[in-house]
Rosetta silent file (secondary structure, phi, psi, omega in degrees, C-alpha in Angstrom):
SEQUENCE: XXXXXXXXXXXXXXXXXXXXXXXXXXXXXXXXXXXXXXXXXXXXXXXXXXXXXXXXXXXXXXXXXXXXXXXXXXXXXXXXXXXXXXXXXXXXXXXXXXXXXXXXXXXXXXXXXXXXXXXXXXXXXXXXXXXXXXXXXXXXXXXXXXXXXXXXXXXXXXXXXXXXXXXXXXXXXXXXXXXXXXXXXXXXXXXXXXXXXXXXXXXXXXXXXXXXXXXXXXXXXXXXXXXXXXXXXXXXXXXXXXXXXXXXXXXXXXXXXXXXXXXXXXXXXXXXXXXXXXXXXXXXXXXXXXXXXXXXXXXXXXXXXXXXXXXXXXXXXXXXXXXXX
SCORE:     score description
SCORE:     0.000 S_00000001
   1 L     0.000  -42.331  179.361   -0.009   -0.001    0.000 S_00000001
   2 H   -60.511  -44.008 -178.701    2.842    2.393    0.881 S_00000001
   3 H   -66.143  -36.630 -179.027    4.574    1.787   -2.447 S_00000001
   4 H   -65.811  -43.858  178.116    1.275    2.286   -4.315 S_00000001
   5 H   -61.291  -42.775  179.579    0.639    5.652   -2.588 S_00000001
   6 H   -61.953  -40.967 -179.666    4.209    6.732   -3.401 S_00000001
   7 H   -65.844  -42.003  179.398    3.753    5.773   -7.029 S_00000001
   8 H   -64.961  -37.258  178.765    0.452    7.694   -7.285 S_00000001
   9 H   -67.643  -41.730 -179.930    1.999   10.799   -5.714 S_00000001
  10 H   -62.376  -42.842 -179.198    4.969   10.546   -8.075 S_00000001
  11 H   -64.190  -37.047  177.909    2.638   10.224  -11.095 S_00000001
  12 H   -64.446  -38.083 -176.344    0.711   13.295  -10.047 S_00000001
  13 H   -81.545  -41.312 -168.591    3.916   15.283   -9.744 S_00000001
  14 H  -120.698  -16.576 -177.035    5.998   13.982  -12.639 S_00000001
  15 L   103.939  162.194 -174.752    3.877   11.772  -14.948 S_00000001
  16 H   -62.255  -50.037 -173.588    3.639    8.036  -15.509 S_00000001
  17 H   -63.722  -35.239 -178.429    6.836    7.493  -17.498 S_00000001
  18 H   -72.275  -13.876 -169.089    8.997    9.367  -15.010 S_00000001
  19 H  -111.950  -17.616 -175.912    7.722    7.299  -12.105 S_00000001
  20 L   -60.898  -39.553  174.978    7.591    3.687  -13.192 S_00000001
  21 L   -88.110  -39.589 -174.730   11.310    3.217  -12.489 S_00000001
  22 H   -58.720  -34.557 -177.882   11.717    6.086  -10.039 S_00000001
  23 H   -61.811  -18.356  179.822    9.217    4.538   -7.633 S_00000001
  24 H   -83.271  -15.402  173.790   11.666    1.683   -7.059 S_00000001
  25 L   -75.436  153.221 -177.550   14.278    4.038   -5.603 S_00000001
  26 E  -134.826  157.895  171.729   14.058    4.558   -1.908 S_00000001
  27 L   -76.131  128.526  178.601   15.203    6.989    0.741 S_00000001
  28 L    57.120   51.773 -178.984   18.181    5.400    2.555 S_00000001
  29 L   -56.078  -32.091 -174.168   18.072    2.230    0.421 S_00000001
  30 L   -95.320   19.897 -175.045   21.232    0.887    2.134 S_00000001
  31 L   -60.897  -26.920  178.528   19.951    1.323    5.704 S_00000001
  32 L  -101.114  -42.105 -174.618   20.175   -2.452    6.294 S_00000001
  33 L   -78.933  -25.615  179.329   22.802   -3.637    3.782 S_00000001
  34 L  -158.608   76.091 -172.711   25.320   -0.820    4.463 S_00000001
  35 L   -56.297  -29.357 -176.281   23.998    1.460    7.255 S_00000001
  36 L   -97.270    6.155 -173.927   26.973    3.860    7.162 S_00000001
  37 H   -55.138  -53.836 -175.599   27.115    4.185    3.384 S_00000001
  38 H   -67.314  -31.147  176.460   25.647    7.688    3.057 S_00000001
  39 H   -69.441  -42.288  177.388   27.690    8.952    6.003 S_00000001
  40 H   -61.269  -46.041 -178.004   30.914    7.592    4.514 S_00000001
  41 H   -62.075  -44.478 -178.948   30.048    9.182    1.160 S_00000001
  42 H   -65.521  -47.871 -178.538   29.218   12.564    2.692 S_00000001
  43 H   -61.336  -43.625  178.645   32.297   12.659    4.943 S_00000001
  44 H   -65.461  -42.484  177.768   34.617   11.659    2.115 S_00000001
  45 H   -61.612  -45.890  179.584   33.029   14.127   -0.294 S_00000001
  46 H   -62.507  -34.633  175.672   33.340   16.945    2.241 S_00000001
  47 H   -61.478  -42.745  179.030   37.006   16.112    2.762 S_00000001
  48 H   -66.532  -38.476  178.660   37.561   16.518   -0.955 S_00000001
  49 H   -68.963  -36.852  175.673   35.673   19.829   -1.089 S_00000001
  50 H   -58.936  -38.528 -178.267   37.661   21.167    1.841 S_00000001
  51 H   -80.206  -27.871 -176.483   40.842   20.382   -0.082 S_00000001
  52 L  -148.038  100.946 -176.020   39.541   21.609   -3.435 S_00000001
  53 L   -68.991   -3.427  177.162   36.557   23.992   -3.669 S_00000001
  54 L   -89.412    1.426  179.942   36.159   23.265   -7.408 S_00000001
  55 H   -63.531  -44.199 -177.652   34.896   19.763   -6.659 S_00000001
  56 H   -52.603  -53.144  179.803   31.160   20.728   -6.421 S_00000001
  57 H   -64.416  -29.516  179.851   30.724   21.983  -10.012 S_00000001
  58 H   -65.737  -46.577 -177.796   32.773   19.032  -11.268 S_00000001
  59 H   -75.094  -34.702  177.484   30.581   16.404   -9.628 S_00000001
  60 H   -63.552  -42.960  177.822   27.335   18.214  -10.348 S_00000001
  61 H   -66.127  -41.236  179.145   28.211   18.359  -14.036 S_00000001
  62 H   -61.131  -42.943  178.625   29.335   14.746  -14.062 S_00000001
  63 H   -61.971  -43.260  178.555   26.012   13.655  -12.519 S_00000001
  64 H   -61.087  -47.329 -178.537   24.101   15.651  -15.140 S_00000001
  65 H   -67.478  -32.097  177.274   26.104   14.140  -17.995 S_00000001
  66 H   -67.390  -47.551 -174.881   25.629   10.656  -16.579 S_00000001
  67 H   -65.754  -30.861 -175.309   21.846   10.971  -16.290 S_00000001
  68 L   -81.881   -7.821  176.431   21.359   12.378  -19.783 S_00000001
  69 L  -123.671  110.374  179.983   23.036    9.413  -21.465 S_00000001
  70 L    66.845   12.668  179.022   21.448    5.975  -20.741 S_00000001
  71 L    82.771  179.146 -174.650   20.013    7.366  -17.505 S_00000001
  72 L   -82.456   76.289 -173.957   21.648    7.670  -14.089 S_00000001
  73 L  -121.690   10.051  178.522   23.532    4.376  -14.296 S_00000001
  74 L    73.161   12.308 -178.812   27.153    5.425  -13.740 S_00000001
  75 H   -66.865  -22.218  177.942   28.011    4.806  -17.383 S_00000001
  76 H   -65.437  -22.068 -174.692   29.943    8.092  -17.478 S_00000001
  77 H   -82.712  -17.550 -174.687   32.423    6.536  -15.054 S_00000001
  78 L   -73.662  140.470  177.923   33.452    3.604  -17.270 S_00000001
  79 L   -82.108  155.826  173.592   36.792    3.607  -19.081 S_00000001
  80 L   -69.292  158.334  176.468   37.179    2.861  -22.748 S_00000001
  81 E  -125.573 -178.931 -179.243   38.417   -0.604  -23.707 S_00000001
  82 L   -63.413  -25.361 -176.829   40.208   -2.041  -26.714 S_00000001
  83 L  -108.412    1.346 -175.620   36.839   -2.738  -28.332 S_00000001
  84 E  -151.971  135.928  174.638   34.811    0.240  -27.149 S_00000001
  85 L   -98.175  118.445 -171.405   35.152    4.002  -26.804 S_00000001
  86 L   -82.504  167.862 -176.880   33.338    5.029  -23.617 S_00000001
  87 H   -56.852  -38.637 -174.803   31.212    8.116  -22.904 S_00000001
  88 H   -64.585  -18.528  178.961   34.009    9.927  -21.015 S_00000001
  89 H   -89.211   -4.006  177.471   36.040    9.981  -24.256 S_00000001
  90 L   -73.088  150.816 -175.396   33.337   11.847  -26.210 S_00000001
  91 H   -50.417  -46.874 -179.352   33.997   15.504  -27.000 S_00000001
  92 H   -64.085  -15.656 -175.789   31.366   16.966  -24.593 S_00000001
  93 H  -106.672    0.847 -175.061   32.914   14.958  -21.740 S_00000001
  94 L   -68.317  -19.344  178.575   36.583   15.614  -22.303 S_00000001
  95 L   -98.447    7.188  177.022   36.571   18.492  -19.820 S_00000001
  96 L   -69.601  137.345  177.167   34.844   16.476  -17.067 S_00000001
  97 L  -130.766  158.986  175.887   36.901   16.277  -13.898 S_00000001
  98 L   110.479    4.722  179.596   36.419   14.515  -10.567 S_00000001
  99 H   -61.569  -36.387 -179.546   36.649   10.837  -11.572 S_00000001
 100 H   -65.546  -31.782  179.024   39.436   10.439   -8.983 S_00000001
 101 H   -65.895  -47.705  178.873   37.088   11.753   -6.278 S_00000001
 102 H   -62.540  -41.281  178.221   34.447    9.158   -7.104 S_00000001
 103 H   -60.531  -41.312 -179.383   37.051    6.418   -7.211 S_00000001
 104 H   -65.464  -42.749  179.344   38.329    7.429   -3.777 S_00000001
 105 H   -64.749  -44.985  179.003   34.845    7.460   -2.270 S_00000001
 106 H   -56.647  -42.811 -179.586   34.046    4.088   -3.856 S_00000001
 107 H   -59.715  -42.812  179.034   37.193    2.582   -2.331 S_00000001
 108 H   -65.570  -42.343  179.003   36.113    3.748    1.134 S_00000001
 109 H   -65.701  -39.241  179.459   32.598    2.397    0.717 S_00000001
 110 H   -62.912  -35.015  178.950   33.909   -0.929   -0.571 S_00000001
 111 H   -65.695  -33.235  179.746   36.041   -1.349    2.524 S_00000001
 112 H   -81.393  -41.131 -175.517   32.926   -0.974    4.671 S_00000001
 113 L  -145.095   82.693 -176.105   30.513   -2.915    2.506 S_00000001
 114 L   -58.321  129.226  170.815   32.050   -4.844   -0.419 S_00000001
 115 L    68.744   25.551 -176.883   29.834   -5.160   -3.496 S_00000001
 116 L  -112.205  -46.561 -173.034   26.795   -3.401   -2.029 S_00000001
 117 L   -97.081  127.985 -176.939   26.686    0.269   -3.022 S_00000001
 118 L   -77.561  154.987  175.434   26.521    1.191   -6.723 S_00000001
 119 H   -66.998  -31.774  178.677   28.738    3.730   -8.385 S_00000001
 120 H   -63.173  -42.320  176.308   25.618    5.374   -9.798 S_00000001
 121 H   -68.982  -39.435  177.932   24.340    6.030   -6.274 S_00000001
 122 H   -59.604  -44.324 -179.750   27.748    7.187   -5.095 S_00000001
 123 H   -63.692  -44.432 -179.723   27.875    9.742   -7.917 S_00000001
 124 H   -61.722  -44.980 -178.364   24.297   10.968   -7.195 S_00000001
 125 H   -70.698  -42.620 -178.872   25.007   11.326   -3.459 S_00000001
 126 H   -64.749  -36.684  177.551   28.466   12.861   -3.917 S_00000001
 127 H   -62.117  -46.277  177.268   27.108   15.462   -6.340 S_00000001
 128 H   -62.447  -48.320 -175.056   24.485   16.458   -3.739 S_00000001
 129 H   -68.035  -32.894  179.201   26.889   16.376   -0.828 S_00000001
 130 H   -66.234  -44.887  179.231   29.574   18.418   -2.626 S_00000001
 131 H   -68.493  -33.043 -177.056   27.183   21.232   -3.460 S_00000001
 132 H   -76.846  -15.982 -178.784   25.686   21.038    0.052 S_00000001
 133 L   -54.455  -37.788 -179.913   29.016   21.439    1.804 S_00000001
 134 L   -57.842  -32.083 -173.630   28.706   25.223    1.542 S_00000001
 135 L  -103.480   -9.498 -179.053   25.508   25.045    3.606 S_00000001
 136 L    58.024   29.773  174.640   26.489   22.154    5.919 S_00000001
 137 L  -156.638  157.096  179.731   23.112   20.544    5.197 S_00000001
 138 L   -73.147  130.094 -179.484   21.634   18.544    2.329 S_00000001
 139 L   -84.650  -23.578  177.260   20.050   20.725   -0.365 S_00000001
 140 L  -152.636  157.601  176.917   17.976   17.930   -1.928 S_00000001
 141 L   -78.171  144.845  171.003   16.991   14.355   -1.288 S_00000001
 142 L  -120.282  112.661  175.187   18.712   11.557   -3.142 S_00000001
 143 L   -82.613  136.363 -172.570   16.662    8.386   -3.417 S_00000001
 144 E  -118.342  173.947 -175.641   18.902    5.386   -3.804 S_00000001
 145 L   121.683    6.605  174.015   18.814    1.833   -5.111 S_00000001
 146 L   -64.631  150.791  169.735   20.316    2.486   -8.557 S_00000001
 147 E  -116.133  162.485 -172.965   22.401   -0.229  -10.117 S_00000001
 148 E   -87.039  137.629  174.558   25.345    0.264  -12.432 S_00000001
 149 L   -75.519  163.665  179.215   25.075   -0.004  -16.208 S_00000001
 150 L  -115.813    0.804 -179.047   27.484   -2.158  -18.212 S_00000001
 151 L  -120.186  134.097  178.198   27.353   -0.181  -21.458 S_00000001
 152 L  -146.874  111.738 -174.708   29.044    3.137  -22.184 S_00000001
 153 L  -123.771  125.466  176.735   29.316    4.393  -25.761 S_00000001
 154 H   -59.453  -32.815 -177.792   30.853    7.675  -26.875 S_00000001
 155 H   -64.691  -15.386 -178.606   28.648    7.627  -29.934 S_00000001
 156 H   -93.363   -5.258 -171.321   25.573    8.142  -27.772 S_00000001
 157 L   -75.764  -53.842 -171.618   26.758   11.310  -26.042 S_00000001
 158 L   -58.318  -34.057 -179.047   26.354   14.111  -28.584 S_00000001
 159 L   -79.429   -6.469 -177.282   22.728   13.282  -29.303 S_00000001
 160 L  -118.484  -36.808  178.951   21.802   13.341  -25.618 S_00000001
 161 L   -75.928  126.056  179.079   23.917   15.915  -23.819 S_00000001
 162 L   -59.809  134.636 -177.388   22.475   19.445  -24.267 S_00000001
 163 L   -87.795  143.770  175.802   24.907   21.549  -26.301 S_00000001
 164 L   -67.467   -8.753  179.021   26.093   24.984  -25.170 S_00000001
 165 L   -98.607    2.063 -174.612   25.310   26.113  -28.733 S_00000001
 166 L   -73.244  146.611  171.091   21.654   25.039  -28.638 S_00000001
 167 L   -86.414  178.834 -174.401   18.701   27.363  -29.130 S_00000001
 168 H   -65.212  -40.831 -178.658   15.608   27.179  -26.932 S_00000001
 169 H   -60.355  -44.269 -179.442   13.648   24.837  -29.199 S_00000001
 170 H   -67.817  -41.715  178.437   16.435   22.278  -29.255 S_00000001
 171 H   -59.606  -48.300 -179.159   16.971   22.545  -25.495 S_00000001
 172 H   -58.777  -42.659  178.985   13.269   22.045  -24.794 S_00000001
 173 H   -65.229  -42.697  179.810   13.192   18.975  -27.033 S_00000001
 174 H   -58.436  -46.412  179.556   16.348   17.572  -25.450 S_00000001
 175 H   -68.239  -39.337 -178.522   14.930   17.881  -21.957 S_00000001
 176 H   -61.505  -34.010  178.203   11.530   16.572  -22.965 S_00000001
 177 L   -61.008  -24.226 -179.558   13.126   13.364  -24.173 S_00000001
 178 L   -98.621    8.335 -179.418   14.266   12.790  -20.597 S_00000001
 179 L    81.794   17.181 -177.776   10.877   13.539  -19.066 S_00000001
 180 L  -108.655  144.683 -176.701   11.920   17.038  -18.063 S_00000001
 181 L  -106.722 -171.966 -176.916    9.924   20.198  -18.779 S_00000001
 182 H   -64.975  -36.424  177.098   10.759   23.884  -19.262 S_00000001
 183 H   -60.649  -43.921  176.383   10.734   24.516  -15.526 S_00000001
 184 H   -63.040  -41.364  178.034   13.340   21.794  -15.079 S_00000001
 185 H   -56.718  -48.612 -174.797   15.350   23.230  -17.971 S_00000001
 186 H   -71.509  -39.741 -176.201   15.510   26.709  -16.488 S_00000001
 187 H   -75.391  -39.122  179.148   16.196   25.641  -12.895 S_00000001
 188 H   -69.416  -27.880  174.572   18.810   23.000  -13.776 S_00000001
 189 H   -62.439  -26.553  178.309   20.553   25.597  -15.987 S_00000001
 190 H   -62.198  -14.457  172.628   20.995   27.456  -12.695 S_00000001
 191 H   -60.257  -17.441  178.482   23.675   24.888  -11.872 S_00000001
 192 H   -72.187    3.243  175.008   25.851   27.125  -14.038 S_00000001
 193 H   -69.640  -18.260  175.525   26.137   29.391  -10.999 S_00000001
 194 L  -124.519  146.926  176.379   29.210   27.328  -10.087 S_00000001
 195 L   105.012 -173.569 -175.309   32.078   26.175  -12.268 S_00000001
 196 E  -129.297  161.373  174.936   33.802   27.323  -15.413 S_00000001
 197 E  -123.124  139.487 -179.828   33.287   27.304  -19.162 S_00000001
 198 E   -85.213  146.476 -173.295   35.997   26.725  -21.745 S_00000001
 199 H   -53.675  -40.850 -175.108   36.455   29.359  -24.448 S_00000001
 200 H   -67.704   -7.234  178.029   35.716   27.037  -27.334 S_00000001
 201 H   -90.770   -6.973  178.981   32.170   26.545  -25.961 S_00000001
 202 L  -147.111   -3.234 -174.603   31.249   30.199  -26.423 S_00000001
 203 L   -64.747  -19.695  175.398   33.958   32.039  -28.391 S_00000001
 204 H   -64.212  -24.873  178.004   31.795   31.926  -31.544 S_00000001
 205 H   -72.096  -20.061 -177.914   29.570   34.454  -29.718 S_00000001
 206 H   -93.686  -35.436 -168.132   32.581   36.777  -29.523 S_00000001
 207 H  -122.498  -21.236 -172.197   34.148   36.374  -32.960 S_00000001
 208 L  -160.027   56.039 -170.239   31.941   34.604  -35.487 S_00000001
 209 L   -64.948  -43.524 -178.145   28.334   34.329  -34.368 S_00000001
 210 L  -112.001   13.685 -179.804   26.685   34.167  -37.776 S_00000001
 211 L    85.509   10.651 -178.077   29.791   33.161  -39.785 S_00000001
 212 L  -119.699   21.788  179.187   30.582   36.762  -40.740 S_00000001
 213 L    71.058   27.642 -175.355   33.166   37.560  -38.050 S_00000001
 214 L  -107.232  170.546  179.572   30.491   39.203  -35.903 S_00000001
 215 L  -105.082  147.163  178.498   29.549   39.240  -32.214 S_00000001
 216 L   -63.043  115.561 -178.398   26.322   37.903  -30.717 S_00000001
 217 L   -66.478  -15.716 -179.798   24.149   41.041  -30.377 S_00000001
 218 L   -85.690   -8.065 -179.633   22.311   39.533  -27.413 S_00000001
 219 L   -85.406  132.545  178.470   25.532   39.362  -25.354 S_00000001
 220 L   -51.371  120.232 -173.961   26.208   42.272  -23.006 S_00000001
 221 H   -57.985  -39.263  179.438   28.831   44.379  -24.858 S_00000001
 222 H   -65.491  -42.326  177.921   30.829   45.149  -21.728 S_00000001
 223 H   -65.838  -41.305  179.438   30.881   41.488  -20.762 S_00000001
 224 H   -59.899  -41.983  178.614   31.824   40.527  -24.314 S_00000001
 225 H   -62.687  -40.087  177.609   34.780   42.906  -24.192 S_00000001
 226 H   -64.335  -45.120 -179.005   35.930   41.326  -20.929 S_00000001
 227 H   -62.133  -32.933  178.399   35.632   37.807  -22.368 S_00000001
 228 H   -67.232  -23.345  176.439   37.737   38.809  -25.347 S_00000001
 229 H   -75.592  -19.031  178.667   40.572   39.664  -22.960 S_00000001
 230 H   -99.258  -41.814 -179.689   40.474   36.057  -21.773 S_00000001
 231 L  -106.401  101.932 -170.072   39.607   34.188  -24.957 S_00000001
 232 L   -78.857  -19.435 -176.596   41.868   35.616  -27.627 S_00000001
 233 L  -159.468  170.560  176.688   40.586   33.624  -30.581 S_00000001
 234 L   -65.505  -23.751 -174.431   38.168   31.004  -31.856 S_00000001
 235 L   -88.003   -2.625  179.994   40.892   28.364  -31.649 S_00000001
 236 L   -72.746  112.094  179.698   41.508   28.720  -27.905 S_00000001
 237 L  -120.376   19.824  179.489   40.444   25.436  -26.348 S_00000001
 238 L  -119.316  -31.433 -177.760   42.412   25.574  -23.098 S_00000001
 239 L   -73.711  146.225  176.303   41.430   28.856  -21.421 S_00000001
 240 E  -137.850  156.437  179.953   38.358   28.868  -19.157 S_00000001
 241 E  -135.148  159.795  177.092   36.389   31.551  -17.313 S_00000001
 242 E   -61.411  138.814  177.714   33.747   31.455  -14.542 S_00000001
 243 L   -72.863  -28.035  178.481   30.252   30.676  -15.836 S_00000001
 244 L  -125.932   90.485 -174.116   28.778   33.063  -13.265 S_00000001
 245 L   -54.313  127.710  176.855   31.192   35.992  -12.829 S_00000001
 246 L    91.664   -4.830 -174.777   31.574   36.893   -9.189 S_00000001
 247 L  -146.728   27.075 -170.598   29.897   33.722   -7.931 S_00000001
 248 L   -66.683  -22.715 -178.999   31.784   30.805   -9.447 S_00000001
 249 L  -113.530    3.330  178.267   32.330   28.949   -6.163 S_00000001
 250 L  -110.733  121.771  178.353   29.085   29.946   -4.406 S_00000001
 251 L   -83.732  112.788 -177.466   25.965   27.969   -5.136 S_00000001
 252 L  -156.809 -168.082 -179.145   23.181   30.558   -5.224 S_00000001
 253 L   -99.119   16.940 -176.544   20.659   32.147   -7.596 S_00000001
 254 H   -64.481  -21.908  178.085   23.119   34.751   -8.917 S_00000001
 255 H   -54.025  -39.941 -177.692   23.087   33.005  -12.315 S_00000001
 256 H   -73.784  -27.324  174.301   19.668   34.521  -12.988 S_00000001
 257 H   -64.829  -49.264 -178.732   20.882   37.992  -12.045 S_00000001
 258 H   -68.216  -36.054  179.287   23.642   37.794  -14.606 S_00000001
 259 H   -62.285  -41.780  178.057   21.348   36.191  -17.159 S_00000001
 260 H   -64.889  -21.618  177.554   18.910   39.143  -16.873 S_00000001
 261 L   -89.867    7.774 -178.163   21.934   41.400  -17.551 S_00000001
 262 L    60.891   40.614  177.108   22.572   39.396  -20.778 S_00000001
 263 L  -115.065   22.219  173.017   25.733   37.940  -19.316 S_00000001
 264 L   -64.045  130.528 -171.546   24.826   34.294  -19.797 S_00000001
 265 L   -69.868  -45.763 -175.455   28.061   32.678  -20.941 S_00000001
 266 L   -95.569  159.090  174.727   26.741   30.103  -23.384 S_00000001
 267 H   -61.554  -33.077  177.306   24.312   30.462  -26.229 S_00000001
 268 H   -67.099  -28.152  173.921   22.171   27.902  -24.376 S_00000001
 269 H   -70.327  -51.085 -178.483   22.055   30.280  -21.381 S_00000001
 270 H   -60.054  -28.326 -178.867   21.017   33.234  -23.505 S_00000001
 271 H   -61.126  -25.980 -178.872   18.386   31.005  -25.123 S_00000001
 272 H   -67.472  -18.813  178.039   16.370   31.008  -21.920 S_00000001
 273 H   -91.693    0.206 -178.096   15.549   34.673  -22.543 S_00000001
 274 L   -92.802   -6.629 -179.125   14.179   33.984  -26.030 S_00000001
 275 L  -118.473  132.396 -175.293   11.069   32.214  -24.820 S_00000001
 276 H   -58.125  -46.920 -179.873    8.293   34.004  -22.939 S_00000001
 277 H   -62.981  -43.594  179.818    7.594   31.178  -20.493 S_00000001
 278 H   -66.408  -37.226  179.171   11.264   30.623  -19.730 S_00000001
 279 H   -64.009  -37.204  177.227   11.814   34.361  -19.192 S_00000001
 280 H   -63.068  -41.172  179.616    8.977   34.352  -16.630 S_00000001
 281 H   -66.682  -41.262  176.329   10.651   31.461  -14.787 S_00000001
 282 H   -55.380  -45.302 -179.923   14.010   33.289  -14.838 S_00000001
 283 H   -62.777  -38.889  179.723   12.328   36.262  -13.172 S_00000001
 284 H   -61.850  -35.715 -175.813   10.810   33.953  -10.519 S_00000001
 285 L   -84.156    7.132  167.075   14.218   32.589   -9.649 S_00000001
 286 L   -69.733  -16.196  172.024   15.536   35.996   -8.798 S_00000001
 287 L   -88.818  118.131 -173.229   13.898   35.017   -5.505 S_00000001
 288 H   -59.856  -44.686 -176.157   16.471   32.759   -3.814 S_00000001
 289 H   -65.348  -34.944  176.734   14.017   30.586   -1.897 S_00000001
 290 H   -65.629  -40.218  179.439   12.041   29.784   -5.060 S_00000001
 291 H   -64.489  -50.438 -177.368   15.209   28.755   -6.818 S_00000001
 292 H   -63.268  -38.758  178.658   16.472   26.488   -4.074 S_00000001
 293 H   -62.685  -47.609 -178.473   13.052   24.871   -3.602 S_00000001
 294 H   -74.098  -33.590  179.035   12.581   24.095   -7.287 S_00000001
 295 H   -61.743  -40.775  178.851   16.197   23.065   -7.829 S_00000001
 296 H   -61.425  -42.686 -178.419   15.769   20.412   -5.113 S_00000001
 297 H   -67.068  -42.765 -177.157   12.634   19.048   -6.830 S_00000001
 298 H   -71.253  -31.345  176.113   14.201   19.017  -10.317 S_00000001
 299 H   -67.648  -36.694  174.871   17.348   17.294   -9.096 S_00000001
 300 H   -63.101  -44.067  179.438   15.237   14.481   -7.657 S_00000001
 301 H   -62.912  -45.510  179.078   13.436   14.253  -10.987 S_00000001
 302 H   -64.598  -38.708 -177.144   16.655   14.245  -13.002 S_00000001
 303 L   -69.724   -5.139  176.753   18.174   11.637  -10.696 S_00000001
 304 L   -99.032   -2.054 -176.007   15.366    9.247  -11.620 S_00000001
 305 L   -63.851  121.764  170.001   16.029    9.281  -15.368 S_00000001
 306 L    53.995   33.121 -175.512   16.426    5.753  -16.761 S_00000001
 307 L   -69.167  147.855  173.254   17.546    4.182  -13.486 S_00000001
 308 E   -98.575  128.677  179.701   18.418    0.492  -13.326 S_00000001
 309 L  -137.959  178.384 -179.831   16.968   -1.233  -10.260 S_00000001
 310 L    64.031 -118.756 -178.661   16.218   -4.703   -8.977 S_00000001
 311 L  -102.065    2.577  178.325   18.198   -7.268  -10.897 S_00000001
 312 L   -75.458  150.781  177.377   19.099   -4.991  -13.807 S_00000001
 313 L    66.453 -152.871 -176.943   22.713   -3.930  -14.199 S_00000001
 314 E  -155.350  175.261  171.194   25.287   -4.754  -11.545 S_00000001
 315 L  -109.397  102.079 -174.622   27.161   -3.321   -8.571 S_00000001
 316 L   -65.057  143.101  175.141   30.614   -2.554   -9.936 S_00000001
 317 L   -75.971  -38.784  173.937   33.621   -3.335   -7.760 S_00000001
 318 E  -129.606  134.263 -168.864   35.494   -0.459   -9.369 S_00000001
 319 L   -65.229  -23.676 -176.119   33.587    2.372  -11.013 S_00000001
 320 L   -88.742   -2.471 -174.376   35.724    2.532  -14.128 S_00000001
 321 E  -136.861  140.307  173.598   35.372   -1.156  -14.990 S_00000001
 322 L   -73.272  142.552  171.612   32.517   -3.590  -15.628 S_00000001
 323 L   -74.132  127.144  177.449   32.477   -6.734  -13.482 S_00000001
 324 L  -111.785   -6.410 -178.136   33.120   -9.733  -15.671 S_00000001
 325 L  -101.488    0.000    0.000   33.396  -12.454  -13.050 S_00000001
């Protein structure tokens, strides 16, 4: 009866497709099989954040990229093999960092409970815990019970990961494929309040927006001039700048302030202002409490995409390798 009620509530909130698998995830799934799992993951994650404050945007981005390709199954963590090029080797994932953090956390969890806690759950929890370190409390719930996928293909990445060059129509379609709506699109884009962007992901807006050597007219001219001092040319693929100037290490709603000033770094950021409904949501998130509340809900929703549960998948011994024995 309890599971039925949970499923009905989920369907009312998110729709049938989003809930058929999500309903199998549970709060504190490992409470009997590995009671200290979530504490170990949080403590280890916080140790890494203390040592390196750039960990939160790295893990948040990795979790996002994992969920958008094959669902939240830890496939982003797998290494390429002689016969297969894995997701992490695809162009959109080449700037992902933090795999060493997940490996370290996994090692600690394995020592406590060998073969019990999935890499997919560790990534979901560590992403939440890393962002939450700033507040010393959890910003959103992470329901657990995911199992690890055994397939990771670079060829599947580009068609699933939203591109920084996308317009609003493409972004909306991309999110809709994952069971996410415009509200989710706008609030999850707010994750760009932390972290950096590489020049080659937006320099076309500075130097060749329409192929005529021009600048994106929707980009704040003063901000564009500043970006040109950092990104000297279209060919610069090593330099990076904060995605949210002045707030790159603070998780807050400042992203929407800069967006309203036409200082969104990527074309996909600026695209949120080209749709009336999305613009209205952007204005709503100028209120901090509204942003934090909705971000928590949308992260739960995103964390349920395509999860493997029950007997599907496996519990990897090491996150970068499929178990073959």
